[in-house]
C-alpha angles and dihedrals in degrees: 000000000000123000100221098100116076092205093064094056123079135176109268096031120127111239142169113235134184110227118219090251092053097048094106094049096038091226112171124222117199120215147132118275114245102168136009108223102181112089098192119087093242138013123194092223097044138278114290114236139172113227125222089258091055101255116135127208146127120285115245101167136013107221117236096018129092 
């Protein structure tokens, strides 16, 4: 599932994000959502989140949902 809608993302979910440094390559990083940083209900490039390990990026996929 795409990560462009804020309502589909919850703390504790496993997601794949693109870190700022990886935007050119599109390399995905997997982790557990700690905080949702985007305030708007949707964002065309993905909702920005902070993972449990402190990394920040935009959600590209929600793991375990299709």
